[in-house]
DSSP file (Angstrom, degrees, kcal/mol; ACC not computed):
  #  RESIDUE AA STRUCTURE BP1 BP2  ACC     N-H-->O    O-->H-N    N-H-->O    O-->H-N    TCO  KAPPA ALPHA  PHI   PSI    X-CA   Y-CA   Z-CA
    1    1 A X              0   0    0      0, 0.0     5,-0.0     0, 0.0     0, 0.0   0.000 360.0 360.0 360.0 126.2    0.1    0.0    0.0
    2    2 A X     >  -     0   0    0      1,-0.1     4,-1.8     4,-0.0     5,-0.1  -0.140 360.0 -94.5 -79.4 178.1    1.5    3.4   -1.0
    3    3 A X  H  > S+     0   0    0      2,-0.2     4,-2.0     1,-0.2     5,-0.1   0.923 124.0  47.9 -55.9 -49.7    1.3    6.7    0.9
    4    4 A X  H  > S+     0   0    0      1,-0.2     4,-3.4     2,-0.2     5,-0.2   0.909 110.0  51.9 -61.4 -43.3   -1.9    7.9   -1.0
    5    5 A X  H  > S+     0   0    0      2,-0.2     4,-2.5     1,-0.2    -1,-0.2   0.861 106.2  53.6 -64.2 -31.2   -3.6    4.6   -0.5
    6    6 A X  H  X S+     0   0    0     -4,-1.8     4,-2.3     2,-0.2    -2,-0.2   0.945 111.9  47.2 -66.2 -45.0   -2.9    4.7    3.3
    7    7 A X  H  X S+     0   0    0     -4,-2.0     4,-2.7     2,-0.2     5,-0.3   0.952 110.8  51.1 -60.9 -48.6   -4.6    8.2    3.3
    8    8 A X  H  X S+     0   0    0     -4,-3.4     4,-2.5     1,-0.2    -1,-0.2   0.902 110.6  49.5 -51.3 -43.6   -7.4    6.9    1.3
    9    9 A X  H  X S+     0   0    0     -4,-2.5     4,-2.1    -5,-0.2    -1,-0.2   0.889 109.6  50.3 -56.0 -44.9   -7.9    4.1    3.7
   10   10 A X  H  X S+     0   0    0     -4,-2.3     4,-1.9     2,-0.2    -2,-0.2   0.919 113.2  46.0 -61.0 -45.0   -7.8    6.4    6.7
   11   11 A X  H  X S+     0   0    0     -4,-2.7     4,-2.9     1,-0.2    -2,-0.2   0.878 110.0  54.5 -68.5 -39.5  -10.4    8.6    5.1
   12   12 A X  H  X S+     0   0    0     -4,-2.5     4,-1.7    -5,-0.3    -1,-0.2   0.868 105.5  52.8 -65.2 -35.2  -12.5    5.6    4.1
   13   13 A X  H  X S+     0   0    0     -4,-2.1     4,-1.7     2,-0.2    -1,-0.2   0.915 111.0  46.9 -63.3 -43.9  -12.6    4.4    7.7
   14   14 A X  H  X S+     0   0    0     -4,-1.9     4,-3.9     1,-0.2    -2,-0.2   0.914 108.2  57.5 -66.0 -39.7  -13.8    7.8    8.8
   15   15 A X  H  < S+     0   0    0     -4,-2.9    -1,-0.2     1,-0.2    -2,-0.2   0.881 108.5  45.1 -53.3 -41.0  -16.4    7.8    6.0
   16   16 A X  H  < S+     0   0    0     -4,-1.7     3,-0.2    -5,-0.2    -1,-0.2   0.848 123.8  34.7 -76.0 -29.4  -17.9    4.6    7.2
   17   17 A X  H  < S+     0   0    0     -4,-1.7    -2,-0.2     1,-0.2     2,-0.2   0.809 135.0  18.0 -94.0 -31.8  -18.0    5.7   10.9
   18   18 A X    ><  +     0   0    0     -4,-3.9     3,-1.7    -5,-0.2    -1,-0.2  -0.620  60.5 166.9-141.0  75.9  -18.7    9.4   10.5
   19   19 A X  T 3  S+     0   0    0      1,-0.3     4,-0.2    -3,-0.2    -4,-0.1   0.588  74.8  71.5 -69.6  -8.6  -20.2   10.3    7.1
   20   20 A X  T 3  S+     0   0    0     -3,-0.1    -1,-0.3     2,-0.1    -5,-0.1   0.590  78.6  98.9 -81.4 -11.3  -21.1   13.7    8.4
   21   21 A X  S <  S-     0   0    0     -3,-1.7     2,-1.5    -7,-0.2     3,-0.2  -0.357  86.1-110.8 -73.8 155.0  -17.4   14.8    8.5
   22   22 A X     >  +     0   0    0      1,-0.2     4,-1.5     2,-0.1     3,-0.1  -0.712  45.1 172.4 -85.5  86.8  -15.8   17.0    5.8
   23   23 A X  H  >  +     0   0    0     -2,-1.5     4,-2.8     1,-0.2     5,-0.2   0.717  67.6  64.5 -74.0 -24.1  -13.5   14.2    4.5
   24   24 A X  H  > S+     0   0    0      2,-0.2     4,-2.5     1,-0.2    -1,-0.2   0.956 106.9  43.4 -64.2 -43.8  -12.3   16.1    1.5
   25   25 A X  H  > S+     0   0    0      2,-0.2     4,-2.7     1,-0.2     5,-0.2   0.907 113.0  52.8 -67.3 -41.0  -10.6   18.6    3.8
   26   26 A X  H  X S+     0   0    0     -4,-1.5     4,-2.3     1,-0.2     5,-0.2   0.953 111.8  46.6 -54.1 -52.5   -9.4   15.7    6.0
   27   27 A X  H  X S+     0   0    0     -4,-2.8     4,-2.1     2,-0.2     5,-0.2   0.904 112.0  49.8 -59.6 -47.2   -7.8   14.1    3.0
   28   28 A X  H  X S+     0   0    0     -4,-2.5     4,-2.7    -5,-0.2    -1,-0.2   0.950 113.1  45.1 -56.8 -51.5   -6.3   17.2    1.7
   29   29 A X  H  X S+     0   0    0     -4,-2.7     4,-2.3     1,-0.2    -1,-0.2   0.824 110.4  54.3 -65.2 -32.5   -4.7   18.1    5.1
   30   30 A X  H  X S+     0   0    0     -4,-2.3     4,-2.5    -5,-0.2    -1,-0.2   0.876 110.3  47.1 -64.4 -39.5   -3.5   14.6    5.6
   31   31 A X  H  X S+     0   0    0     -4,-2.1     4,-2.9    -5,-0.2     5,-0.2   0.924 113.6  48.3 -69.8 -44.2   -1.7   14.7    2.2
   32   32 A X  H  X S+     0   0    0     -4,-2.7     4,-2.2    -5,-0.2    -2,-0.2   0.933 113.6  47.0 -59.1 -46.3   -0.2   18.1    3.0
   33   33 A X  H  X S+     0   0    0     -4,-2.3     4,-1.9     2,-0.2    -2,-0.2   0.946 114.5  46.5 -61.2 -53.4    1.0   16.9    6.4
   34   34 A X  H  X S+     0   0    0     -4,-2.5     4,-2.4     1,-0.2     5,-0.2   0.898 111.1  52.7 -61.5 -43.8    2.5   13.7    4.9
   35   35 A X  H  X S+     0   0    0     -4,-2.9     4,-2.3     1,-0.2    -1,-0.2   0.906 109.4  49.4 -58.9 -42.6    4.2   15.6    2.1
   36   36 A X  H  X S+     0   0    0     -4,-2.2     4,-2.2    -5,-0.2    -1,-0.2   0.846 110.7  50.1 -65.1 -36.3    5.8   17.9    4.6
   37   37 A X  H  X S+     0   0    0     -4,-1.9     4,-2.0     2,-0.2    -2,-0.2   0.907 112.4  46.9 -67.9 -42.0    7.0   14.9    6.6
   38   38 A X  H  X S+     0   0    0     -4,-2.4     4,-1.9     2,-0.2    -2,-0.2   0.868 113.0  47.9 -73.2 -37.0    8.5   13.3    3.6
   39   39 A X  H  X S+     0   0    0     -4,-2.3     4,-2.5    -5,-0.2    -1,-0.2   0.916 112.1  51.1 -71.5 -40.9   10.2   16.5    2.4
   40   40 A X  H  X S+     0   0    0     -4,-2.2     4,-2.3     1,-0.2    -2,-0.2   0.881 107.8  53.2 -61.8 -37.3   11.5   17.0    6.0
   41   41 A X  H  X S+     0   0    0     -4,-2.0     4,-2.3     2,-0.2    -1,-0.2   0.907 109.3  48.6 -62.3 -44.8   12.9   13.5    6.0
   42   42 A X  H  X S+     0   0    0     -4,-1.9     4,-1.8     2,-0.2    -2,-0.2   0.895 111.6  48.4 -60.6 -45.2   14.8   14.2    2.8
   43   43 A X  H  X S+     0   0    0     -4,-2.5     4,-2.0     2,-0.2    -2,-0.2   0.902 110.5  51.1 -66.5 -40.2   16.2   17.4    4.1
   44   44 A X  H  X S+     0   0    0     -4,-2.3     4,-2.5     1,-0.2    -2,-0.2   0.917 108.3  53.6 -62.4 -43.2   17.3   15.8    7.3
   45   45 A X  H  X S+     0   0    0     -4,-2.3     4,-1.9     1,-0.2    -1,-0.2   0.883 105.2  53.3 -57.8 -40.2   19.0   13.0    5.3
   46   46 A X  H  X S+     0   0    0     -4,-1.8     4,-0.7     2,-0.2     3,-0.4   0.958 110.0  46.8 -61.8 -49.8   20.9   15.5    3.3
   47   47 A X  H ><>S+     0   0    0     -4,-2.0     5,-2.3     1,-0.2     3,-1.2   0.897 110.6  54.6 -54.5 -42.0   22.3   17.1    6.6
   48   48 A X  H ><5S+     0   0    0     -4,-2.5     3,-2.3     1,-0.3    -1,-0.2   0.831  96.5  63.9 -62.7 -33.6   23.1   13.6    7.8
   49   49 A X  H 3<5S+     0   0    0     -4,-1.9    -1,-0.3    -3,-0.4    -2,-0.2   0.755 106.7  46.1 -64.1 -22.7   25.1   12.9    4.6
   50   50 A X  T <<5S-     0   0    0     -3,-1.2    -1,-0.3    -4,-0.7    -2,-0.2   0.194 122.5-106.1 -99.5  12.3   27.4   15.8    6.0
   51   51 A X  T < 5S+     0   0    0     -3,-2.3     2,-0.3     1,-0.3    -3,-0.2   0.778  81.6 125.4  71.2  22.6   27.5   14.4    9.5
   52   52 A X      < -     0   0    0     -5,-2.3    -1,-0.3    -6,-0.1     2,-0.2  -0.805  62.1-122.6-118.8 155.6   25.2   17.2   10.7
   53   53 A X     >  -     0   0    0     -2,-0.3     4,-2.1    -3,-0.1     3,-0.4  -0.610  38.8-109.0 -82.2 156.5   21.9   17.5   12.5
   54   54 A X  H  > S+     0   0    0      1,-0.2     4,-2.0    -2,-0.2     5,-0.1   0.901 118.5  52.5 -56.6 -43.1   19.3   19.3   10.6
   55   55 A X  H  > S+     0   0    0      1,-0.2     4,-1.8     2,-0.2    -1,-0.2   0.854 106.5  53.5 -63.4 -34.8   19.4   22.3   12.9
   56   56 A X  H  > S+     0   0    0     -3,-0.4     4,-2.0     2,-0.2    -1,-0.2   0.907 107.8  50.6 -68.2 -39.0   23.2   22.6   12.5
   57   57 A X  H  X S+     0   0    0     -4,-2.1     4,-3.0     1,-0.2    -2,-0.2   0.913 106.0  56.1 -55.4 -42.5   22.7   22.7    8.8
   58   58 A X  H  X S+     0   0    0     -4,-2.0     4,-1.9     1,-0.2    -2,-0.2   0.860 106.5  50.4 -65.2 -34.6   20.1   25.4    9.2
   59   59 A X  H  X S+     0   0    0     -4,-1.8     4,-2.3     2,-0.2    -1,-0.2   0.941 111.3  47.7 -62.7 -46.5   22.7   27.5   11.1
   60   60 A X  H  X S+     0   0    0     -4,-2.0     4,-2.6     1,-0.2     5,-0.2   0.922 111.3  50.1 -57.0 -48.2   25.3   27.1    8.4
   61   61 A X  H  X S+     0   0    0     -4,-3.0     4,-2.4     1,-0.2    -1,-0.2   0.889 110.5  51.1 -60.9 -39.8   22.8   28.0    5.7
   62   62 A X  H  X S+     0   0    0     -4,-1.9     4,-1.2     2,-0.2    -1,-0.2   0.898 110.3  48.1 -67.6 -39.8   21.7   31.1    7.6
   63   63 A X  H  < S+     0   0    0     -4,-2.3     3,-0.4     2,-0.2     4,-0.3   0.932 113.6  48.2 -64.1 -44.2   25.4   32.3    8.0
   64   64 A X  H >< S+     0   0    0     -4,-2.6     3,-1.4     1,-0.2    -2,-0.2   0.891 108.8  52.5 -66.5 -38.4   26.0   31.7    4.3
   65   65 A X  H 3< S+     0   0    0     -4,-2.4    -1,-0.2     1,-0.2    -2,-0.2   0.782  95.8  70.7 -63.4 -25.4   22.8   33.5    3.3
   66   66 A X  T 3< S-     0   0    0     -4,-1.2    -1,-0.2    -3,-0.4    -2,-0.2   0.627 101.0-135.9 -73.4  -7.5   23.9   36.5    5.3
   67   67 A X    X>  +     0   0    0     -3,-1.4     3,-3.1    -4,-0.3     4,-0.5   0.056  49.1   8.5  74.1 169.5   26.7   37.2    2.8
   68   68 A X  T 34 S+     0   0    0      1,-0.4    -4,-0.0     2,-0.2    -5,-0.0  -0.298 124.9  29.5 -63.3 138.8   30.3   38.2    3.5
   69   69 A X  T 34 S-     0   0    0     48,-0.1    -1,-0.4    -6,-0.0    48,-0.2  -0.862  93.3-141.1 -90.9  26.1   31.6   38.2    6.1
   70   70 A X  T <4  +     0   0    0     -3,-3.1    47,-2.2     1,-0.2     2,-0.4   0.960  52.8 138.7  50.0  60.1   29.2   35.4    6.9
   71   71 A X  E  <  +A  116   0A   0     -4,-0.5     2,-0.3    45,-0.2    45,-0.2  -0.998  21.8 159.2-140.5 137.7   28.7   36.6   10.5
   72   72 A X  E     -A  115   0A   0     43,-1.9    43,-3.7    -2,-0.4     2,-0.2  -0.963  41.5-101.3-145.6 162.3   25.6   37.0   12.7
   73   73 A X  E  >  -A  114   0A   0     -2,-0.3     4,-2.1    41,-0.2    41,-0.2  -0.538  32.3-118.3 -80.2 155.5   25.0   37.3   16.5
   74   74 A X  H  > S+     0   0    0     39,-0.7     4,-2.5     1,-0.2     5,-0.2   0.872 115.8  54.8 -57.2 -38.6   23.9   34.1   18.3
   75   75 A X  H  > S+     0   0    0      2,-0.2     4,-2.5     1,-0.2     5,-0.2   0.932 108.5  46.9 -60.9 -48.1   20.6   36.0   19.2
   76   76 A X  H  > S+     0   0    0      1,-0.2     4,-2.3     2,-0.2    -1,-0.2   0.893 112.3  50.0 -65.9 -38.1   19.9   36.9   15.6
   77   77 A X  H  X S+     0   0    0     -4,-2.1     4,-2.1     2,-0.2    -1,-0.2   0.894 110.6  49.4 -64.8 -41.4   20.5   33.3   14.5
   78   78 A X  H  <>S+     0   0    0     -4,-2.5     5,-2.2     1,-0.2     4,-0.4   0.921 113.7  46.8 -66.5 -40.2   18.3   31.9   17.2
   79   79 A X  H ><5S+     0   0    0     -4,-2.5     3,-0.8     1,-0.2    -2,-0.2   0.923 111.3  50.9 -62.3 -43.4   15.5   34.3   16.2
   80   80 A X  H 3<5S+     0   0    0     -4,-2.3    -1,-0.2     1,-0.3    -2,-0.2   0.855 116.6  39.7 -63.8 -35.7   15.9   33.6   12.6
   81   81 A X  T 3<5S-     0   0    0     -4,-2.1    -1,-0.3    -5,-0.2    -2,-0.2   0.311 108.7-122.3-100.3  11.3   15.7   29.8   13.1
   82   82 A X  T < 5 +     0   0    0     -3,-0.8     2,-0.3    -4,-0.4    -3,-0.2   0.908  68.3 127.4  55.1  50.2   12.9   30.1   15.7
   83   83 A X      < -     0   0    0     -5,-2.2    -1,-0.2    -6,-0.1    -2,-0.1  -0.890  63.3 -96.7-131.6 161.4   14.9   28.3   18.4
   84   84 A X     >  -     0   0    0     -2,-0.3     4,-2.4     1,-0.1     5,-0.1  -0.364  33.0-115.4 -72.9 163.1   15.9   29.2   22.0
   85   85 A X  H  > S+     0   0    0      1,-0.2     4,-2.2     2,-0.2    -1,-0.1   0.780 118.2  56.0 -70.2 -24.1   19.3   30.7   22.8
   86   86 A X  H  > S+     0   0    0      2,-0.2     4,-2.0     1,-0.2    -1,-0.2   0.926 107.7  46.6 -68.3 -44.4   20.1   27.5   24.7
   87   87 A X  H  > S+     0   0    0      1,-0.2     4,-2.1     2,-0.2    -2,-0.2   0.913 112.9  51.2 -64.0 -40.9   19.4   25.3   21.7
   88   88 A X  H  X S+     0   0    0     -4,-2.4     4,-2.6     1,-0.2     5,-0.2   0.934 106.0  54.1 -59.0 -45.7   21.5   27.7   19.6
   89   89 A X  H  X S+     0   0    0     -4,-2.2     4,-2.7     1,-0.2    -1,-0.2   0.912 108.0  49.7 -59.3 -42.6   24.4   27.6   22.0
   90   90 A X  H  X S+     0   0    0     -4,-2.0     4,-2.0     1,-0.2    -1,-0.2   0.934 112.5  48.0 -63.6 -41.7   24.4   23.7   21.8
   91   91 A X  H  X S+     0   0    0     -4,-2.1     4,-2.4     1,-0.2    -2,-0.2   0.918 112.0  48.4 -63.1 -41.0   24.4   23.9   18.0
   92   92 A X  H  X S+     0   0    0     -4,-2.6     4,-2.6     1,-0.2     5,-0.2   0.884 107.4  56.0 -69.5 -38.3   27.1   26.4   17.8
   93   93 A X  H  X S+     0   0    0     -4,-2.7     4,-1.9    -5,-0.2    -1,-0.2   0.937 111.4  44.0 -56.0 -46.8   29.2   24.4   20.2
   94   94 A X  H  X S+     0   0    0     -4,-2.0     4,-1.7     2,-0.2    -2,-0.2   0.902 113.5  49.4 -66.1 -42.8   29.0   21.4   17.9
   95   95 A X  H  X>S+     0   0    0     -4,-2.4     5,-2.6     1,-0.2     6,-0.8   0.863 110.5  51.1 -69.2 -36.2   29.7   23.3   14.8
   96   96 A X  H ><5S+     0   0    0     -4,-2.6     3,-1.0     2,-0.2    -2,-0.2   0.912 106.8  53.9 -68.9 -40.0   32.7   25.1   16.4
   97   97 A X  H 3<5S+     0   0    0     -4,-1.9    -1,-0.2     1,-0.3    -2,-0.2   0.899 107.9  50.4 -55.8 -43.2   34.2   21.7   17.4
   98   98 A X  H 3<5S-     0   0    0     -4,-1.7    -1,-0.3    -5,-0.1    -2,-0.2   0.638 116.3-117.6 -75.4 -12.9   33.9   20.6   13.7
   99   99 A X  T <<5S+     0   0    0     -3,-1.0    22,-0.5    -4,-0.7    21,-0.3   0.767  82.7 118.3  83.1  26.4   35.7   23.8   12.6
  100  100 A X  S   <S+     0   0    0     -5,-2.6    18,-2.7    20,-0.2     2,-0.3   0.713  77.1  23.5 -93.8 -24.3   32.7   25.2   10.6
  101  101 A X  E     -B  117   0A   0     -6,-0.8     2,-0.3    16,-0.3    16,-0.2  -0.875  61.5-158.9-132.6 164.6   32.3   28.3   12.7
  102  102 A X  E     -B  116   0A   0     14,-2.2    14,-2.6    -2,-0.3     2,-0.6  -0.984  22.1-124.6-139.4 156.4   34.2   30.6   15.0
  103  103 A X  E     -B  115   0A   0     -2,-0.3     2,-0.3    12,-0.2    12,-0.2  -0.873  35.4-179.6-100.7 127.8   33.2   33.0   17.6
  104  104 A X  E     -B  114   0A   0     10,-2.5    10,-3.5    -2,-0.6     2,-0.1  -0.878  34.6 -91.6-123.7 152.2   34.6   36.4   16.9
  105  105 A X  E     -B  113   0A   0     -2,-0.3     2,-0.4     8,-0.2     8,-0.2  -0.402  43.3-113.0 -64.9 140.5   34.4   39.7   18.9
  106  106 A X  E >   -B  109   0A   0      6,-2.8     3,-0.8     3,-0.6     6,-0.2  -0.609  21.1-143.2 -68.6 123.8   31.5   41.9   17.8
  107  107 A X  T 3  S+     0   0    0     -2,-0.4     3,-0.2     1,-0.3    -1,-0.1   0.732  99.3  42.2 -68.9 -17.4   33.2   44.9   16.2
  108  108 A X  T 3  S+     0   0    0      1,-0.3     2,-0.3     4,-0.0    -1,-0.3   0.631 126.4  28.9-100.5 -14.0   30.5   47.3   17.5
  109  109 A X  E X   - B   0 106A   0     -3,-0.8     3,-1.8     3,-0.2    -3,-0.6  -0.804  62.0-167.8-149.0  99.4   30.3   45.7   21.1
  110  110 A X  E 3  S+     0   0A   0     -2,-0.3    -1,-0.1     1,-0.3    -3,-0.1   0.621  85.1  69.7 -66.5 -12.4   33.4   44.0   22.5
  111  111 A X  E 3  S+     0   0A   0     -6,-0.1     2,-0.3    -5,-0.0    -1,-0.3   0.589  99.2  53.9 -83.3  -9.2   31.4   42.5   25.2
  112  112 A X  E <  S-     0   0A   0     -3,-1.8    -6,-2.8    -6,-0.2     2,-0.4  -0.881  73.2-135.4-126.3 157.8   29.6   40.2   22.8
  113  113 A X  E     - B   0 105A   0     -2,-0.3   -39,-0.7    -8,-0.2     2,-0.2  -0.862   9.8-151.3-112.9 143.5   30.7   37.7   20.3
  114  114 A X  E     -AB  73 104A   0    -10,-3.5   -10,-2.5    -2,-0.4     2,-0.4  -0.694  20.4-119.5-101.1 163.3   29.4   37.1   16.8
  115  115 A X  E     -AB  72 103A   0    -43,-3.7   -43,-1.9    -2,-0.2     2,-0.4  -0.880  30.0-171.0-105.8 137.5   29.4   33.7   14.9
  116  116 A X  E     -AB  71 102A   0    -14,-2.6   -14,-2.2    -2,-0.4     2,-0.2  -0.990  23.5-122.6-134.4 132.4   31.3   33.5   11.6
  117  117 A X  E     - B   0 101A   0    -47,-2.2   -16,-0.3    -2,-0.4     2,-0.1  -0.489  29.7-138.1 -68.0 130.3   31.4   30.8    9.0
  118  118 A X     >  -     0   0    0    -18,-2.7     4,-2.7    -2,-0.2     5,-0.2  -0.373  26.9-103.4 -81.8 170.2   35.0   29.5    8.4
  119  119 A X  H  > S+     0   0    0      2,-0.2     4,-2.0     1,-0.2     5,-0.1   0.854 125.9  49.1 -61.2 -34.1   36.3   28.7    5.0
  120  120 A X  H  > S+     0   0    0    -21,-0.3     4,-2.2     2,-0.2     5,-0.2   0.927 111.9  48.7 -74.8 -42.7   35.8   25.0    5.7
  121  121 A X  H  > S+     0   0    0    -22,-0.5     4,-2.6     1,-0.2    -2,-0.2   0.906 110.1  51.8 -59.7 -40.5   32.2   25.7    6.8
  122  122 A X  H  X S+     0   0    0     -4,-2.7     4,-2.8     2,-0.2     5,-0.3   0.910 110.0  50.0 -58.2 -46.2   31.6   27.8    3.7
  123  123 A X  H  X S+     0   0    0     -4,-2.0     4,-1.9     1,-0.2    -2,-0.2   0.889 109.8  48.6 -67.1 -34.9   32.8   25.0    1.5
  124  124 A X  H  X S+     0   0    0     -4,-2.2     4,-2.9     2,-0.2    -2,-0.2   0.927 113.6  48.7 -70.5 -40.4   30.6   22.4    3.2
  125  125 A X  H  X S+     0   0    0     -4,-2.6     4,-3.7    -5,-0.2     5,-0.3   0.947 109.9  49.5 -58.6 -47.1   27.5   24.8    2.9
  126  126 A X  H  X S+     0   0    0     -4,-2.8     4,-1.7     2,-0.2    -1,-0.2   0.915 114.6  46.0 -66.0 -38.6   28.2   25.6   -0.8
  127  127 A X  H  X S+     0   0    0     -4,-1.9     4,-2.2    -5,-0.3     5,-0.2   0.971 114.8  48.8 -60.5 -51.3   28.5   21.7   -1.5
  128  128 A X  H  X S+     0   0    0     -4,-2.9     4,-3.6     1,-0.2    -2,-0.2   0.912 109.2  49.3 -61.2 -45.2   25.4   21.1    0.5
  129  129 A X  H  X S+     0   0    0     -4,-3.7     4,-2.8     1,-0.2    -1,-0.2   0.885 110.0  52.8 -62.9 -35.7   23.2   23.7   -1.1
  130  130 A X  H  X S+     0   0    0     -4,-1.7     4,-2.0    -5,-0.3    -1,-0.2   0.964 113.5  42.2 -62.1 -48.3   24.1   22.5   -4.5
  131  131 A X  H  X S+     0   0    0     -4,-2.2     4,-2.5     1,-0.2    -2,-0.2   0.914 113.5  54.3 -59.3 -44.7   23.1   18.9   -3.5
  132  132 A X  H  X S+     0   0    0     -4,-3.6     4,-2.8    -5,-0.2    -1,-0.2   0.907 106.1  51.8 -60.8 -40.4   20.0   20.3   -1.8
  133  133 A X  H  X S+     0   0    0     -4,-2.8     4,-2.2     1,-0.2    -1,-0.2   0.941 110.1  48.3 -61.9 -45.0   19.0   22.1   -4.9
  134  134 A X  H  X S+     0   0    0     -4,-2.0     4,-2.1     1,-0.2    -1,-0.2   0.886 112.0  50.6 -57.0 -42.5   19.3   19.0   -6.9
  135  135 A X  H  X S+     0   0    0     -4,-2.5     4,-2.2     1,-0.2    -2,-0.2   0.873 108.4  52.0 -64.2 -41.0   17.3   17.2   -4.2
  136  136 A X  H  X S+     0   0    0     -4,-2.8     4,-1.4     2,-0.2    -2,-0.2   0.911 108.7  49.1 -63.7 -43.9   14.6   19.7   -4.3
  137  137 A X  H  < S+     0   0    0     -4,-2.2     4,-0.3     1,-0.2     3,-0.3   0.912 110.6  51.3 -63.8 -40.3   14.2   19.5   -8.1
  138  138 A X  H >< S+     0   0    0     -4,-2.1     3,-1.1     1,-0.2     4,-0.3   0.907 106.1  56.8 -67.7 -36.5   14.0   15.7   -7.8
  139  139 A X  H 3< S+     0   0    0     -4,-2.2     3,-0.3     1,-0.2    -1,-0.2   0.854 117.3  32.9 -57.5 -36.3   11.3   16.1   -5.1
  140  140 A X  T >< S+     0   0    0     -4,-1.4     3,-1.8    -3,-0.3    -1,-0.2   0.223  83.4 113.3-109.4  12.7    9.1   18.0   -7.3
  141  141 A X  T <  S+     0   0    0     -3,-1.1    -1,-0.2    -4,-0.3    -2,-0.1   0.836  72.7  59.6 -57.2 -37.1   10.1   16.4  -10.7
  142  142 A X  T 3  S+     0   0    0     -4,-0.3     2,-0.4    -3,-0.3    -1,-0.3   0.692  92.1  85.1 -67.3 -15.0    6.5   14.8  -11.2
  143  143 A X  S <  S-     0   0    0     -3,-1.8    -3,-0.0     1,-0.1     2,-0.0  -0.686  77.8-130.9 -95.2 138.7    4.9   18.2  -11.2
  144  144 A X     >  -     0   0    0     -2,-0.4     4,-2.4     1,-0.1     5,-0.2  -0.275  33.1-100.0 -73.5 169.1    4.7   20.3  -14.3
  145  145 A X  H  > S+     0   0    0      1,-0.2     4,-1.5     2,-0.2     5,-0.1   0.876 127.6  47.3 -56.0 -39.7    5.8   23.9  -14.3
  146  146 A X  H  > S+     0   0    0      2,-0.2     4,-3.0     1,-0.2    -1,-0.2   0.929 108.3  53.8 -65.4 -47.7    2.1   24.9  -14.0
  147  147 A X  H  > S+     0   0    0      1,-0.2     4,-2.3     2,-0.2    -2,-0.2   0.881 110.1  48.5 -56.1 -39.2    1.5   22.4  -11.2
  148  148 A X  H  X S+     0   0    0     -4,-2.4     4,-2.0     2,-0.2    -1,-0.2   0.832 111.7  49.0 -70.1 -32.9    4.5   24.0   -9.3
  149  149 A X  H  X S+     0   0    0     -4,-1.5     4,-2.2    -5,-0.2    -2,-0.2   0.886 112.9  47.2 -70.9 -40.6    3.2   27.5   -9.8
  150  150 A X  H  X S+     0   0    0     -4,-3.0     4,-2.6     2,-0.2    -2,-0.2   0.914 112.2  49.2 -63.3 -44.3   -0.3   26.5   -8.7
  151  151 A X  H  X S+     0   0    0     -4,-2.3     4,-2.7     1,-0.2     5,-0.2   0.881 111.5  50.5 -68.7 -41.0    1.0   24.7   -5.6
  152  152 A X  H  X S+     0   0    0     -4,-2.0     4,-1.7     2,-0.2    -1,-0.2   0.915 112.4  46.6 -61.1 -44.0    3.2   27.8   -4.8
  153  153 A X  H  X S+     0   0    0     -4,-2.2     4,-1.7     2,-0.2    -2,-0.2   0.929 116.0  44.4 -65.4 -45.0    0.2   30.1   -5.1
  154  154 A X  H  X S+     0   0    0     -4,-2.6     4,-2.2     1,-0.2    -2,-0.2   0.885 113.0  49.5 -65.1 -42.1   -2.1   27.9   -3.0
  155  155 A X  H  X S+     0   0    0     -4,-2.7     4,-2.7     1,-0.2    -1,-0.2   0.826 108.1  54.6 -75.1 -26.2    0.4   27.2   -0.3
  156  156 A X  H  X S+     0   0    0     -4,-1.7     4,-2.0    -5,-0.2    -1,-0.2   0.909 109.1  47.5 -67.7 -40.1    1.2   30.8    0.1
  157  157 A X  H  X S+     0   0    0     -4,-1.7     4,-2.3     2,-0.2    -2,-0.2   0.927 114.4  47.4 -63.1 -43.8   -2.5   31.6    0.6
  158  158 A X  H  X S+     0   0    0     -4,-2.2     4,-2.7     1,-0.2     5,-0.3   0.939 111.2  48.9 -66.7 -45.4   -2.8   28.8    3.1
  159  159 A X  H  X S+     0   0    0     -4,-2.7     4,-1.5     2,-0.2    -1,-0.2   0.833 111.1  51.8 -59.9 -34.7    0.3   29.8    5.0
  160  160 A X  H  X S+     0   0    0     -4,-2.0     4,-0.8     2,-0.2    -1,-0.2   0.902 113.1  45.0 -64.1 -43.8   -0.9   33.5    5.1
  161  161 A X  H >< S+     0   0    0     -4,-2.3     3,-0.7    -5,-0.2     4,-0.5   0.931 116.0  43.9 -68.2 -44.3   -4.2   32.3    6.5
  162  162 A X  H >< S+     0   0    0     -4,-2.7     3,-0.7     1,-0.2    -1,-0.2   0.782 109.8  58.0 -76.5 -27.8   -2.8   29.9    9.1
  163  163 A X  H 3< S+     0   0    0     -4,-1.5    -1,-0.2    -5,-0.3    -2,-0.2   0.719  95.2  64.8 -74.4 -22.1   -0.1   32.5   10.1
  164  164 A X  T <<        0   0    0     -4,-0.8    -1,-0.2    -3,-0.7    -2,-0.2   0.779 360.0 360.0 -74.1 -23.8   -2.8   35.0   11.0
  165  165 A X    <         0   0    0     -3,-0.7    -1,-0.2    -4,-0.5    -2,-0.2   0.418 360.0 360.0 -91.3 360.0   -4.2   32.8   13.9
């Protein structure tokens, strides 16, 4: 039984027990949820291929996106990645041990430290983002250009609606 058949079976069970429910919506949201889980699993596997946890990869990607000198404060990183400062500290400690980041004095406030991507870290990120892009293209390969545009438009609308609450 494939993923879609499992969802169909689940919805079918509800249909026999509670035909009064809005089962089309249930099926749609079950498919969205499962698609998100599958995408997340593939992204985590990519990070794992580099010996990283998903969150560590997120830190490296955020630093690389920041542009030269590839430096951000720990607080700014934590806010951007929606994690606590404690979680961020643990990630930074692991990345520093691997030589992917260094802590450097903040040029505007010598009392604080910024996080800077090392050359080795930048090389890892650049290789990973190239592989990640190829993986993303593979994930949406069954979708036509129009399907992708429609999905982009519809998910934007859904995210905007859900983000309001």
